[in-house]
ROVOPA-392826 format. One record per residue (C-alpha): x, y, z; chain; residue in three letters. Coordinates in steps of 0.001 Angstrom, whole numbers, plus 500000, padded with zeros to 6 digits. Layout:
ROVOPA-392826
{u: X, v: Y, w: Z, c: A, r: Ala}
...
This chain:
ROVOPA-392826
{u: 686516, v: 695882, w: 082979, c: A, r: Met}
{u: 690330, v: 696771, w: 082761, c: A, r: Ile}
{u: 690386, v: 700110, w: 083578, c: A, r: Arg}
{u: 693420, v: 702229, w: 081973, c: A, r: Ser}
{u: 695275, v: 704493, w: 083561, c: A, r: Arg}
{u: 698132, v: 707530, w: 082891, c: A, r: Arg}
{u: 701448, v: 706100, w: 084126, c: A, r: Arg}
{u: 702961, v: 708280, w: 086773, c: A, r: Gln}
{u: 704478, v: 711447, w: 085571, c: A, r: Ser}
{u: 708596, v: 711695, w: 085993, c: A, r: Asp}
{u: 709748, v: 711957, w: 089397, c: A, r: Gln}
{u: 712498, v: 714643, w: 089249, c: A, r: Arg}
{u: 715678, v: 714116, w: 090900, c: A, r: Arg}
{u: 715385, v: 711729, w: 093633, c: A, r: Arg}
{u: 717815, v: 710366, w: 096652, c: A, r: Val}
{u: 716794, v: 706892, w: 096899, c: A, r: Leu}
{u: 716321, v: 704443, w: 099460, c: A, r: Ser}
{u: 719590, v: 703456, w: 099425, c: A, r: Ile}
{u: 719949, v: 706690, w: 101711, c: A, r: Ala}
{u: 718256, v: 704914, w: 104684, c: A, r: Leu}
{u: 720239, v: 701802, w: 104219, c: A, r: Phe}
{u: 723305, v: 703501, w: 104685, c: A, r: Leu}
{u: 722164, v: 705982, w: 107373, c: A, r: Val}
{u: 720711, v: 703164, w: 109325, c: A, r: Ile}
{u: 722887, v: 700177, w: 108675, c: A, r: Ser}
{u: 726143, v: 701207, w: 108155, c: A, r: Ile}
{u: 726348, v: 704323, w: 109878, c: A, r: Ala}
{u: 724108, v: 703405, w: 112891, c: A, r: Val}
{u: 725772, v: 700234, w: 113178, c: A, r: Ser}
{u: 728762, v: 702443, w: 113953, c: A, r: Ala}
{u: 727211, v: 704544, w: 116115, c: A, r: Ala}
{u: 725928, v: 702187, w: 118243, c: A, r: Gly}
{u: 729191, v: 700330, w: 119693, c: A, r: Tyr}
{u: 729982, v: 704149, w: 120615, c: A, r: Trp}
{u: 727380, v: 705311, w: 122376, c: A, r: Trp}
{u: 725794, v: 701996, w: 123792, c: A, r: Tyr}
{u: 728223, v: 702152, w: 126907, c: A, r: Lys}
{u: 727594, v: 705684, w: 127300, c: A, r: Ser}
{u: 724044, v: 705863, w: 127647, c: A, r: Arg}
{u: 721007, v: 703895, w: 128000, c: A, r: Ile}
{u: 716958, v: 704243, w: 127723, c: A, r: Glu}
{u: 714230, v: 702038, w: 126299, c: A, r: Pro}
{u: 714130, v: 700334, w: 123057, c: A, r: Ser}
{u: 712014, v: 701654, w: 120441, c: A, r: Pro}
{u: 712715, v: 698130, w: 118720, c: A, r: Trp}
{u: 711165, v: 695793, w: 120722, c: A, r: Ala}
{u: 708677, v: 695306, w: 118039, c: A, r: Glu}
{u: 707584, v: 696735, w: 114474, c: A, r: Gln}
{u: 708388, v: 700607, w: 113938, c: A, r: Val}
{u: 708123, v: 702933, w: 111130, c: A, r: Asn}
{u: 710904, v: 705376, w: 110088, c: A, r: Val}
{u: 710180, v: 708172, w: 107956, c: A, r: Leu}
{u: 712914, v: 708791, w: 105761, c: A, r: Ile}
{u: 712982, v: 712018, w: 103315, c: A, r: Leu}
{u: 715470, v: 712731, w: 100512, c: A, r: Gly}
{u: 716077, v: 716246, w: 100083, c: A, r: Ile}
{u: 716863, v: 718138, w: 097384, c: A, r: Asp}
{u: 718669, v: 721611, w: 096514, c: A, r: Tyr}
{u: 717550, v: 723647, w: 094199, c: A, r: Val}
{u: 719318, v: 726962, w: 093454, c: A, r: Ser}
{u: 717352, v: 730189, w: 094055, c: A, r: Gly}
{u: 714274, v: 728369, w: 095905, c: A, r: Ala}
{u: 713414, v: 729939, w: 098940, c: A, r: Thr}
{u: 712154, v: 726584, w: 101093, c: A, r: Ala}
{u: 713591, v: 722888, w: 100463, c: A, r: Arg}
{u: 711321, v: 720293, w: 099754, c: A, r: Arg}
{u: 711282, v: 716674, w: 100039, c: A, r: Ser}
{u: 712264, v: 714888, w: 096355, c: A, r: Asp}
{u: 712409, v: 711706, w: 098210, c: A, r: Thr}
{u: 709527, v: 710184, w: 100391, c: A, r: Ile}
{u: 710399, v: 706839, w: 102402, c: A, r: Phe}
{u: 708643, v: 705341, w: 105082, c: A, r: Val}
{u: 710198, v: 701928, w: 106333, c: A, r: Ala}
{u: 708563, v: 699185, w: 108379, c: A, r: Ser}
{u: 710997, v: 697877, w: 110790, c: A, r: Leu}
{u: 710711, v: 694550, w: 112058, c: A, r: Arg}
{u: 712258, v: 691556, w: 113141, c: A, r: Glu}
{u: 714577, v: 690006, w: 110330, c: A, r: Gly}
{u: 712468, v: 691589, w: 107849, c: A, r: Asp}
{u: 712197, v: 695278, w: 106432, c: A, r: Val}
{u: 709955, v: 697160, w: 104066, c: A, r: Arg}
{u: 709786, v: 700378, w: 102744, c: A, r: Val}
{u: 707398, v: 702452, w: 101090, c: A, r: Leu}
{u: 707805, v: 705058, w: 098851, c: A, r: Ser}
{u: 705880, v: 707690, w: 097945, c: A, r: Ile}
{u: 705671, v: 709654, w: 095147, c: A, r: Pro}
{u: 706515, v: 713365, w: 096150, c: A, r: Arg}
{u: 703775, v: 714555, w: 094083, c: A, r: Asp}
{u: 701186, v: 713190, w: 095526, c: A, r: Thr}
{u: 697882, v: 714719, w: 096656, c: A, r: Arg}
{u: 697382, v: 714224, w: 100536, c: A, r: Val}
{u: 695614, v: 716301, w: 103162, c: A, r: Lys}
{u: 697094, v: 718365, w: 105181, c: A, r: Phe}
{u: 696272, v: 719179, w: 109370, c: A, r: Pro}
{u: 694589, v: 722266, w: 108252, c: A, r: Asp}
{u: 692525, v: 720989, w: 105684, c: A, r: Gly}
{u: 693910, v: 722036, w: 102765, c: A, r: Arg}
{u: 695190, v: 719828, w: 099615, c: A, r: Val}
{u: 698678, v: 719824, w: 098924, c: A, r: Glu}
{u: 701486, v: 717842, w: 097209, c: A, r: Lys}
{u: 703084, v: 715602, w: 100121, c: A, r: Val}
{u: 707016, v: 716980, w: 099143, c: A, r: Asn}
{u: 705295, v: 720706, w: 100607, c: A, r: Ala}
{u: 705093, v: 719482, w: 103862, c: A, r: Ala}
{u: 708897, v: 719406, w: 104494, c: A, r: Tyr}
{u: 709349, v: 723075, w: 103317, c: A, r: Ala}
{u: 706386, v: 724007, w: 105250, c: A, r: Phe}
{u: 706922, v: 722356, w: 108783, c: A, r: Gly}
{u: 710435, v: 720523, w: 108688, c: A, r: Gly}
{u: 710360, v: 716718, w: 109104, c: A, r: Ala}
{u: 707721, v: 716896, w: 111920, c: A, r: Glu}
{u: 704997, v: 717815, w: 109850, c: A, r: Leu}
{u: 705879, v: 715517, w: 107288, c: A, r: Ala}
{u: 705617, v: 712926, w: 109642, c: A, r: Arg}
{u: 702204, v: 714098, w: 110687, c: A, r: Ala}
{u: 701427, v: 714613, w: 107104, c: A, r: Val}
{u: 701938, v: 711269, w: 106049, c: A, r: Ile}
{u: 700955, v: 709230, w: 109201, c: A, r: Ser}
{u: 697580, v: 710705, w: 108529, c: A, r: Asn}
{u: 697437, v: 709629, w: 104862, c: A, r: Phe}
{u: 698606, v: 706138, w: 105728, c: A, r: Leu}
{u: 696610, v: 705888, w: 108642, c: A, r: Gly}
{u: 699328, v: 704378, w: 110902, c: A, r: Val}
{u: 702015, v: 705897, w: 113666, c: A, r: Glu}
{u: 705251, v: 706756, w: 112227, c: A, r: Ile}
{u: 707538, v: 707946, w: 115426, c: A, r: Lys}
{u: 710687, v: 708349, w: 114015, c: A, r: Tyr}
{u: 712210, v: 710347, w: 111450, c: A, r: Tyr}
{u: 715695, v: 710475, w: 109387, c: A, r: Ile}
{u: 716337, v: 713306, w: 107150, c: A, r: Val}
{u: 719457, v: 713439, w: 104205, c: A, r: Ile}
{u: 720458, v: 715703, w: 101200, c: A, r: Asp}
{u: 722290, v: 715115, w: 098290, c: A, r: Tyr}
{u: 725306, v: 715729, w: 099785, c: A, r: Glu}
{u: 724815, v: 713361, w: 102506, c: A, r: Gly}
{u: 724252, v: 710674, w: 100250, c: A, r: Phe}
{u: 727593, v: 710796, w: 098691, c: A, r: Glu}
{u: 729247, v: 711580, w: 101312, c: A, r: Lys}
{u: 727882, v: 708249, w: 103541, c: A, r: Leu}
{u: 728610, v: 706587, w: 100067, c: A, r: Ile}
{u: 732381, v: 707441, w: 100425, c: A, r: Asp}
{u: 732386, v: 706650, w: 104019, c: A, r: Leu}
{u: 731217, v: 703241, w: 103276, c: A, r: Ala}
{u: 733973, v: 702959, w: 100955, c: A, r: Gly}
{u: 731650, v: 703251, w: 098237, c: A, r: Gly}
{u: 729840, v: 700302, w: 096302, c: A, r: Val}
{u: 730789, v: 697808, w: 093312, c: A, r: Thr}
{u: 727836, v: 697399, w: 091001, c: A, r: Leu}
{u: 727471, v: 695676, w: 087842, c: A, r: Thr}
{u: 725671, v: 698171, w: 085089, c: A, r: Val}
{u: 723752, v: 696018, w: 082046, c: A, r: Glu}
{u: 724419, v: 698912, w: 079822, c: A, r: Lys}
{u: 725449, v: 702535, w: 079767, c: A, r: Pro}
{u: 723424, v: 705400, w: 081419, c: A, r: Leu}
{u: 723616, v: 708457, w: 079914, c: A, r: Lys}
{u: 721345, v: 711609, w: 080123, c: A, r: Asp}
{u: 723200, v: 715366, w: 078796, c: A, r: Asp}
{u: 719980, v: 716945, w: 080622, c: A, r: Lys}
{u: 720651, v: 716724, w: 084408, c: A, r: Thr}
{u: 723199, v: 718612, w: 085967, c: A, r: Lys}
{u: 725749, v: 717160, w: 086403, c: A, r: Pro}
{u: 725244, v: 715181, w: 083274, c: A, r: Pro}
{u: 724928, v: 711491, w: 083945, c: A, r: Ile}
{u: 727390, v: 709311, w: 082019, c: A, r: Asp}
{u: 727770, v: 705622, w: 083155, c: A, r: Ile}
{u: 729575, v: 702967, w: 081011, c: A, r: Pro}
{u: 728271, v: 699500, w: 081520, c: A, r: Ala}
{u: 730180, v: 696988, w: 083397, c: A, r: Gly}
{u: 731017, v: 696076, w: 087029, c: A, r: Thr}
{u: 732689, v: 698848, w: 088731, c: A, r: Gln}
{u: 733112, v: 700588, w: 091893, c: A, r: Lys}
{u: 731365, v: 703627, w: 092772, c: A, r: Phe}
{u: 732077, v: 706492, w: 095010, c: A, r: Asn}
{u: 729629, v: 708977, w: 096265, c: A, r: Gly}
{u: 728472, v: 710755, w: 093003, c: A, r: Lys}
{u: 728572, v: 707868, w: 090925, c: A, r: Met}
{u: 726139, v: 706308, w: 092836, c: A, r: Ala}
{u: 723876, v: 709626, w: 093050, c: A, r: Leu}
{u: 723716, v: 709541, w: 089374, c: A, r: Ala}
{u: 723122, v: 705924, w: 089220, c: A, r: Tyr}
{u: 720357, v: 706304, w: 091683, c: A, r: Val}
{u: 719000, v: 709898, w: 089447, c: A, r: Arg}
{u: 718852, v: 708225, w: 086241, c: A, r: Tyr}
{u: 715509, v: 707692, w: 084389, c: A, r: Arg}
{u: 714968, v: 706733, w: 081138, c: A, r: Asp}
{u: 712211, v: 707144, w: 078602, c: A, r: Pro}
{u: 711403, v: 703089, w: 078375, c: A, r: Val}
{u: 711611, v: 701774, w: 081973, c: A, r: Thr}
{u: 710864, v: 704980, w: 083677, c: A, r: Gly}
{u: 710141, v: 704624, w: 087304, c: A, r: Asp}
{u: 710352, v: 700363, w: 087532, c: A, r: Phe}
{u: 714012, v: 701129, w: 086379, c: A, r: Gly}
{u: 714935, v: 703801, w: 089102, c: A, r: Arg}
{u: 713197, v: 701269, w: 091484, c: A, r: Leu}
{u: 715154, v: 698101, w: 090188, c: A, r: Gln}
{u: 718649, v: 700155, w: 090486, c: A, r: Arg}
{u: 717806, v: 701122, w: 094430, c: A, r: Gln}
{u: 717046, v: 697391, w: 095077, c: A, r: Lys}
{u: 720245, v: 696718, w: 093227, c: A, r: Gln}
{u: 722642, v: 699440, w: 095049, c: A, r: Leu}
{u: 720614, v: 698237, w: 098214, c: A, r: Leu}
{u: 721902, v: 694457, w: 097490, c: A, r: Glu}
{u: 725063, v: 695670, w: 096858, c: A, r: Ala}
{u: 725636, v: 697481, w: 099726, c: A, r: Leu}
{u: 724127, v: 694807, w: 102206, c: A, r: Leu}
{u: 726815, v: 692092, w: 100646, c: A, r: Arg}
{u: 729228, v: 694726, w: 101812, c: A, r: Gln}
{u: 730517, v: 695579, w: 105256, c: A, r: Arg}
{u: 731641, v: 698833, w: 106337, c: A, r: Ala}
{u: 735441, v: 699248, w: 106230, c: A, r: Pro}
{u: 735560, v: 699644, w: 109996, c: A, r: Met}
{u: 737943, v: 697801, w: 112119, c: A, r: Lys}
{u: 738236, v: 699114, w: 115204, c: A, r: Ser}
{u: 736639, v: 701371, w: 118135, c: A, r: Leu}
{u: 738649, v: 704439, w: 116781, c: A, r: Asn}
{u: 737095, v: 703627, w: 113396, c: A, r: Asp}
{u: 733717, v: 703525, w: 114378, c: A, r: Leu}
{u: 733753, v: 707079, w: 116370, c: A, r: Gln}
{u: 735515, v: 708798, w: 113627, c: A, r: Gln}
{u: 732505, v: 707244, w: 111120, c: A, r: Phe}
{u: 729990, v: 708166, w: 113415, c: A, r: Val}
{u: 731324, v: 711673, w: 113776, c: A, r: Thr}
{u: 731690, v: 711901, w: 110531, c: A, r: Ala}
{u: 728163, v: 710718, w: 109358, c: A, r: Ala}
{u: 726349, v: 712893, w: 111816, c: A, r: Gln}
{u: 727103, v: 716002, w: 110137, c: A, r: Arg}
{u: 724574, v: 714704, w: 107257, c: A, r: Tyr}
{u: 721810, v: 713382, w: 109243, c: A, r: Ile}
{u: 718824, v: 715237, w: 110691, c: A, r: Glu}
{u: 717009, v: 712619, w: 112834, c: A, r: Thr}
{u: 715115, v: 712437, w: 116337, c: A, r: Asn}
{u: 716495, v: 709427, w: 117656, c: A, r: Leu}
{u: 718853, v: 708815, w: 119999, c: A, r: Ala}
{u: 722228, v: 707273, w: 119649, c: A, r: Pro}
{u: 721526, v: 704045, w: 121640, c: A, r: Val}
{u: 717794, v: 703296, w: 119768, c: A, r: Ser}
{u: 720164, v: 703570, w: 116438, c: A, r: Leu}
{u: 722512, v: 701270, w: 118087, c: A, r: Tyr}
{u: 719982, v: 698758, w: 118418, c: A, r: Arg}
{u: 718685, v: 699290, w: 115729, c: A, r: Leu}
{u: 721145, v: 698256, w: 113676, c: A, r: Ala}
{u: 721876, v: 695052, w: 116208, c: A, r: Gln}
{u: 718494, v: 694337, w: 114501, c: A, r: Arg}
{u: 719523, v: 694950, w: 111175, c: A, r: Leu}
{u: 723103, v: 694073, w: 110880, c: A, r: Gln}
{u: 722849, v: 690223, w: 109854, c: A, r: Asn}
{u: 719729, v: 691333, w: 107294, c: A, r: Leu}
{u: 719973, v: 689609, w: 103613, c: A, r: Arg}
{u: 718992, v: 691159, w: 100490, c: A, r: Pro}
{u: 715887, v: 688607, w: 100167, c: A, r: Glu}
{u: 714651, v: 690300, w: 103588, c: A, r: Gln}
{u: 714133, v: 693314, w: 102460, c: A, r: Val}
{u: 711022, v: 694633, w: 100106, c: A, r: Gln}
{u: 710464, v: 698177, w: 098275, c: A, r: Ile}
{u: 707285, v: 698974, w: 097304, c: A, r: Lys}
{u: 705532, v: 702283, w: 095275, c: A, r: Gln}
{u: 702284, v: 703984, w: 095746, c: A, r: Ile}
{u: 699845, v: 703322, w: 092971, c: A, r: Pro}
{u: 698623, v: 706638, w: 091470, c: A, r: Gly}
{u: 696895, v: 708409, w: 088520, c: A, r: Glu}
{u: 698944, v: 711118, w: 086985, c: A, r: Ser}
{u: 697092, v: 714558, w: 086591, c: A, r: Ile}
{u: 697765, v: 717398, w: 084971, c: A, r: Cys}
{u: 695183, v: 720427, w: 084598, c: A, r: Lys}
{u: 695775, v: 724250, w: 084885, c: A, r: Ser}
{u: 698145, v: 726029, w: 087050, c: A, r: Ala}
{u: 695334, v: 727762, w: 089387, c: A, r: Lys}
{u: 693768, v: 723881, w: 089329, c: A, r: Glu}
{u: 696939, v: 722927, w: 090826, c: A, r: Gly}
{u: 699180, v: 721672, w: 088007, c: A, r: Gly}
{u: 700096, v: 718439, w: 087764, c: A, r: Cys}
{u: 700070, v: 716078, w: 090472, c: A, r: Tyr}
{u: 699475, v: 712169, w: 091513, c: A, r: Ile}
{u: 695709, v: 710803, w: 092876, c: A, r: Glu}
{u: 696670, v: 707790, w: 094639, c: A, r: Pro}
{u: 694620, v: 705107, w: 094211, c: A, r: Asp}
{u: 692646, v: 704548, w: 097854, c: A, r: Pro}
{u: 691763, v: 700615, w: 097134, c: A, r: Val}
{u: 695452, v: 699846, w: 096022, c: A, r: Arg}
{u: 697327, v: 701779, w: 098187, c: A, r: Thr}
{u: 695163, v: 700260, w: 101311, c: A, r: Ala}
{u: 696193, v: 696817, w: 100063, c: A, r: Gln}
{u: 700315, v: 698034, w: 099943, c: A, r: Ile}
{u: 700319, v: 699997, w: 103083, c: A, r: Val}
{u: 698303, v: 696714, w: 105116, c: A, r: Asn}
{u: 701063, v: 694393, w: 103814, c: A, r: Lys}
{u: 703875, v: 697118, w: 103890, c: A, r: Met}
{u: 703264, v: 698353, w: 106886, c: A, r: Leu}
{u: 700838, v: 696843, w: 108779, c: A, r: Arg}
{u: 702192, v: 693573, w: 108474, c: A, r: Gly}
{u: 699328, v: 691651, w: 106788, c: A, r: Met}
{u: 699390, v: 688942, w: 104683, c: A, r: Asp}
{u: 698265, v: 690654, w: 101190, c: A, r: Val}
{u: 698655, v: 689623, w: 098080, c: A, r: Val}
{u: 699188, v: 693175, w: 095626, c: A, r: Thr}
{u: 698823, v: 693239, w: 091889, c: A, r: Ala}
{u: 702811, v: 693974, w: 091487, c: A, r: Asp}
{u: 702913, v: 690147, w: 093153, c: A, r: Glu}
{u: 700603, v: 688628, w: 090131, c: A, r: Val}
{u: 703058, v: 687785, w: 087154, c: A, r: Arg}
{u: 700825, v: 687559, w: 084221, c: A, r: Val}
{u: 701770, v: 686201, w: 080126, c: A, r: Lys}
{u: 699292, v: 687562, w: 077905, c: A, r: Val}
{u: 698846, v: 685700, w: 074621, c: A, r: Leu}
{u: 696254, v: 686913, w: 071289, c: A, r: Asn}
{u: 693939, v: 684010, w: 070865, c: A, r: Gly}
{u: 691749, v: 686411, w: 069010, c: A, r: Ser}
{u: 693325, v: 687333, w: 065559, c: A, r: Gly}
{u: 692463, v: 691073, w: 066652, c: A, r: Val}
{u: 695715, v: 692760, w: 065846, c: A, r: Thr}
{u: 697210, v: 694358, w: 068752, c: A, r: Gly}
{u: 695036, v: 692879, w: 071018, c: A, r: Leu}
{u: 697540, v: 691115, w: 073528, c: A, r: Ala}
{u: 699540, v: 694226, w: 073498, c: A, r: Arg}
{u: 697114, v: 696678, w: 074404, c: A, r: Arg}
{u: 695502, v: 694463, w: 077273, c: A, r: Val}
{u: 699188, v: 693896, w: 078433, c: A, r: Gly}
{u: 699560, v: 697712, w: 078640, c: A, r: Glu}
{u: 696306, v: 697897, w: 080842, c: A, r: Leu}
{u: 697366, v: 695476, w: 083453, c: A, r: Leu}
{u: 700905, v: 697451, w: 083691, c: A, r: Arg}
{u: 698752, v: 700140, w: 084387, c: A, r: Asn}
{u: 696978, v: 698518, w: 087110, c: A, r: Glu}
{u: 700323, v: 697348, w: 088941, c: A, r: Gly}
{u: 700091, v: 693739, w: 087607, c: A, r: Phe}
{u: 703501, v: 691974, w: 086327, c: A, r: Ser}
{u: 703297, v: 691450, w: 082656, c: A, r: Val}
{u: 706638, v: 689196, w: 081867, c: A, r: Val}
{u: 705554, v: 688183, w: 078649, c: A, r: His}
{u: 703082, v: 689574, w: 075946, c: A, r: Ile}
{u: 702792, v: 687458, w: 072534, c: A, r: Gly}
{u: 700299, v: 685122, w: 070134, c: A, r: Asn}
{u: 699071, v: 682051, w: 071381, c: A, r: Ala}
{u: 699074, v: 678282, w: 069370, c: A, r: Asp}
{u: 696364, v: 679882, w: 066976, c: A, r: Arg}
{u: 693672, v: 682344, w: 066928, c: A, r: Phe}
{u: 690510, v: 680744, w: 066791, c: A, r: Asp}
{u: 689879, v: 680532, w: 070562, c: A, r: Tyr}
{u: 686102, v: 681375, w: 071164, c: A, r: Pro}
{u: 686478, v: 681616, w: 074751, c: A, r: Glu}
{u: 689285, v: 683727, w: 076779, c: A, r: Ser}
{u: 690741, v: 681796, w: 079909, c: A, r: Tyr}
{u: 692910, v: 682748, w: 082571, c: A, r: Ile}
{u: 695226, v: 679723, w: 083192, c: A, r: Ile}
{u: 696375, v: 679198, w: 086832, c: A, r: Asp}
{u: 699965, v: 677740, w: 086816, c: A, r: Ile}
{u: 700864, v: 678274, w: 090696, c: A, r: Thr}
{u: 697660, v: 677380, w: 091820, c: A, r: Gly}
{u: 697033, v: 680784, w: 094081, c: A, r: Asn}
{u: 693593, v: 681310, w: 094694, c: A, r: Pro}
{u: 694296, v: 684655, w: 095959, c: A, r: Arg}
{u: 696299, v: 685966, w: 093372, c: A, r: Lys}
{u: 694132, v: 684744, w: 090415, c: A, r: Ile}
{u: 690959, v: 686394, w: 092454, c: A, r: Glu}
{u: 693158, v: 689627, w: 092472, c: A, r: Leu}
{u: 693393, v: 689371, w: 088827, c: A, r: Leu}
{u: 690203, v: 688793, w: 087877, c: A, r: Arg}
{u: 688509, v: 691404, w: 090662, c: A, r: Glu}
{u: 690791, v: 694023, w: 089468, c: A, r: Arg}
{u: 690914, v: 693813, w: 085406, c: A, r: Ser}
{u: 689411, v: 690787, w: 084211, c: A, r: Leu}
{u: 686535, v: 689249, w: 085530, c: A, r: Arg}
{u: 683866, v: 689774, w: 082970, c: A, r: Arg}
{u: 685109, v: 687466, w: 080181, c: A, r: Leu}
{u: 687338, v: 685319, w: 081569, c: A, r: Leu}
{u: 687046, v: 681547, w: 082971, c: A, r: Lys}
{u: 689986, v: 680295, w: 084998, c: A, r: Val}
{u: 691396, v: 676868, w: 084060, c: A, r: Val}
{u: 693982, v: 674393, w: 085337, c: A, r: Lys}
{u: 696840, v: 673591, w: 082769, c: A, r: Pro}
{u: 695812, v: 669846, w: 082645, c: A, r: Glu}
{u: 691748, v: 671301, w: 081548, c: A, r: Glu}
{u: 693616, v: 672811, w: 078352, c: A, r: Leu}
{u: 696561, v: 670082, w: 077925, c: A, r: Ser}
{u: 696474, v: 670268, w: 074048, c: A, r: Ala}
{u: 696701, v: 674021, w: 074369, c: A, r: Thr}
{u: 699512, v: 673678, w: 077032, c: A, r: Met}
{u: 701061, v: 671356, w: 074292, c: A, r: Lys}
{u: 700816, v: 674087, w: 071162, c: A, r: Gly}
{u: 702168, v: 676567, w: 073302, c: A, r: Leu}
{u: 705202, v: 674814, w: 074494, c: A, r: Ala}
{u: 705893, v: 673826, w: 070688, c: A, r: Ala}
{u: 706104, v: 677809, w: 070268, c: A, r: Lys}
{u: 708345, v: 678241, w: 073425, c: A, r: Gly}
{u: 706036, v: 679363, w: 075703, c: A, r: Val}
{u: 705356, v: 678075, w: 078969, c: A, r: Thr}
{u: 704290, v: 678742, w: 082509, c: A, r: Gly}
{u: 707684, v: 679274, w: 083693, c: A, r: Asp}
{u: 707947, v: 682684, w: 085396, c: A, r: Gly}
{u: 704130, v: 683041, w: 085976, c: A, r: Ala}
{u: 701499, v: 682739, w: 087854, c: A, r: Asp}
{u: 698503, v: 682762, w: 084841, c: A, r: Ala}
{u: 698438, v: 682604, w: 081080, c: A, r: Ile}
{u: 696166, v: 684892, w: 079886, c: A, r: Ile}
{u: 694602, v: 683792, w: 076514, c: A, r: Ile}
{u: 692478, v: 686120, w: 074765, c: A, r: Leu}
{u: 689563, v: 684990, w: 072667, c: A, r: Gly}
{u: 687129, v: 686423, w: 070537, c: A, r: Gln}
{u: 684676, v: 686673, w: 072793, c: A, r: Asp}
{u: 687073, v: 689329, w: 074659, c: A, r: Phe}
{u: 686728, v: 693336, w: 073648, c: A, r: His}
{u: 688461, v: 696029, w: 075259, c: A, r: Val}
{u: 686432, v: 698518, w: 076944, c: A, r: Ser}
{u: 687511, v: 702488, w: 075158, c: A, r: Glu}
{u: 686318, v: 704230, w: 078287, c: A, r: Lys}
């Protein structure tokens, strides 16, 4: 049965995962050459290691600074996986109380945040890196800026300062880059933000910091360290840089902890995000434990209405998106008299199809291969709908009904 979930609440201004890779893959690369000759210690990077990344927001008049952005980066040989934790996610603290995860930094700094998040995810996190808005901007500038192509103008007069980024290919300085990753449009929401952070990350990975000599590296490190709080020793940063210096964009994965947005009275906790325990466990296993697990966002689905019920494909597509699946197309089938509903297995990955059935559509849909519905595939092709870009095509027949619960 499909379970309808409300989308996660807006997350106010976030310093996104690019700060991680600026701090680690650029500043760290510089630090290594300077410090490696002067200090030797055991390296934590021989195996997989998890690093907590906190982006700290400054709010005028606030008595304590909370982490506005929270990431856990799993670093391994030739691979980096970044797990984003929404700041309003409710978690248990060591004293037993339940609070939003971003309060941990305000209550006990990076060490408490590290302990709380380690317990929440069930994984060991030894190290942390903390950066604020000013640090993000400065590191972008120290790296020489970043060139990006913006597909459409990004404008928001409600933020301070207002965001106004024109379309086109352009060189971003620190302030522009921060505005780019802070922007949230009403259509794509946090998914759009995730796409922008990936774009910025890929651009940074394609370019290298403008450092031509040891003196350049030393000056960069001296400047960069003013904006970073970390429990990593310089030589550890160097050895980390060795593992990241040849990283390609396709070797970096970024995902977000799933959850449901809930709003109650202020006495009952106000608005917060309740994490989905099953989906969270799956993503943690994949991203931080290195297990070979298929997650919903990796399943690409086309949803077609073959029943004649107006708006059925759109409703099912929305519900699937709320479950985390990647719905790449919503439309009509080649006809509206399908008595049965089908999942047409396009790519032949049984784990993806089974996840699709178990999570949301197990009641009525029959799994078939494209050759079993050859006439249907021809009819869909005539309408311009093919299996390209999808793991499965769902045809909703007259036997399919959406639960209103």
